[in-house]
C-alpha positions in Angstrom: 75.8 -48.0 8.8 75.3 -48.6 5.1 72.9 -45.7 4.4 75.4 -43.2 6.0 78.2 -44.6 3.9 76.1 -44.3 0.7 74.9 -40.7 1.5 78.2 -38.9 0.4 78.0 -40.3 -3.1 74.3 -39.5 -3.5 74.8 -36.1 -1.9 77.0 -35.0 -4.8 74.0 -35.5 -7.1 71.7 -33.4 -4.9 72.7 -29.7 -5.0 70.9 -28.8 -1.8 72.7 -31.7 0.0 76.0 -30.6 -1.2 75.7 -27.4 0.9 74.3 -29.2 4.0 76.1 -29.0 7.3 77.5 -32.4 8.0 76.5 -32.1 11.7 73.0 -31.3 10.7 72.8 -34.2 8.3 74.1 -36.5 11.1 71.5 -35.1 13.5 68.9 -35.8 10.9 70.0 -39.4 10.7 69.2 -39.7 14.4 65.9 -38.0 14.0 65.1 -40.2 11.1 65.1 -43.3 13.4 61.5 -42.1 14.4 60.6 -42.6 10.7 62.5 -45.7 9.8 59.8 -48.1 11.0 57.6 -47.1 8.0 60.1 -45.3 5.6 63.3 -46.4 4.0 66.2 -44.4 2.4 69.4 -45.4 0.8 70.6 -48.0 -1.7 68.0 -50.6 -2.1 65.2 -48.7 -0.3 61.8 -50.1 -1.0 58.3 -49.0 -0.1 56.9 -50.3 3.2 54.2 -49.1 5.4 55.1 -45.7 3.9 56.8 -44.8 0.7 60.6 -45.0 0.3 62.0 -41.5 0.6 64.9 -41.4 -1.9 64.7 -38.3 -3.9 61.8 -36.8 -1.8 63.2 -33.3 -1.9 62.0 -31.8 -5.1 59.6 -34.6 -6.0 55.8 -34.1 -6.6 53.7 -35.2 -3.7 52.2 -38.8 -4.0 54.4 -40.0 -6.8 56.7 -42.7 -5.5 56.2 -45.6 -8.0 54.5 -48.6 -6.5 53.2 -47.0 -3.3 49.4 -46.7 -2.9 48.8 -43.2 -1.6 45.7 -41.8 -0.1 43.4 -39.8 -2.4 44.2 -36.5 -0.6 48.0 -37.0 -1.2 47.4 -38.0 -4.8 45.3 -34.9 -5.2 48.1 -32.7 -3.7 50.5 -34.0 -6.2 48.2 -33.7 -9.1 47.6 -30.1 -8.0 51.3 -29.3 -8.3 52.5 -29.6 -4.8 56.2 -30.4 -4.6 58.2 -31.5 -1.6 60.4 -28.5 -1.1 61.8 -27.7 2.2 58.9 -25.4 3.2 56.3 -28.1 2.3 58.2 -30.8 4.0 58.6 -28.7 7.1 54.9 -28.0 7.3 54.0 -31.6 6.6 56.4 -33.1 9.0 55.4 -30.7 11.8 51.6 -31.7 11.4 51.0 -34.3 8.8 47.2 -34.6 9.3 46.8 -30.8 9.5 48.8 -30.1 6.3 47.1 -32.8 4.3 43.9 -34.0 6.1 43.1 -37.7 5.7 46.5 -38.8 4.4 47.9 -42.2 5.5 50.8 -41.1 7.8 50.0 -42.0 11.4 52.9 -40.1 12.9 51.8 -37.1 14.9 54.7 -35.0 13.7 58.0 -33.5 14.7 57.6 -30.6 17.2 61.1 -29.2 17.4 62.5 -26.8 14.7 65.9 -28.3 14.9 64.5 -31.8 14.3 62.6 -30.6 11.2 65.8 -28.9 9.9 67.9 -31.9 10.6 65.7 -34.5 9.0 65.1 -32.4 5.9 68.8 -32.0 5.5 69.3 -35.7 6.0 66.6 -36.6 3.4 68.1 -34.3 0.9 71.3 -36.4 0.9 69.3 -39.2 -0.8 68.9 -38.3 -4.4 66.4 -40.0 -6.7 
C-alpha cells in the first residue's frame, strides 16, 4: 500500500505521469507484481536482483547507481539509449531480443495493454 500512497506526490514531479489515466496506472500496479520479485519502486526502493526502477522513464539505459549491469546494457546506455516509452515497450515485450545477453531473466509481457499499464505505472515514480 505504501508505494501507491507515495505515487501521487511523485507523479507531480513527472510530467508524463501527471497526464496518466489513473485506471491505467492502477492496472500497471497489478502488472508490476510480476516484476516485483526482482525490481523495487517507491520510497526507499533499493537494487535487488534487478535495479530499482524509480526514475526509469527518461533515464539512460544501464545507469542506476550501485547496480552491476551486463556489458550489453552498459553499452546501450553509453551509446545514448534512453528509456522512453518506445524503448521500454520494446524491451519489456522481449528483453533478450531487444538487448541480447542482458541480465533480465523475465521472458517479457505479451499483451499491449499490460505494456501500456506498467509503463504508465513506472512513470509515476520519479527519480
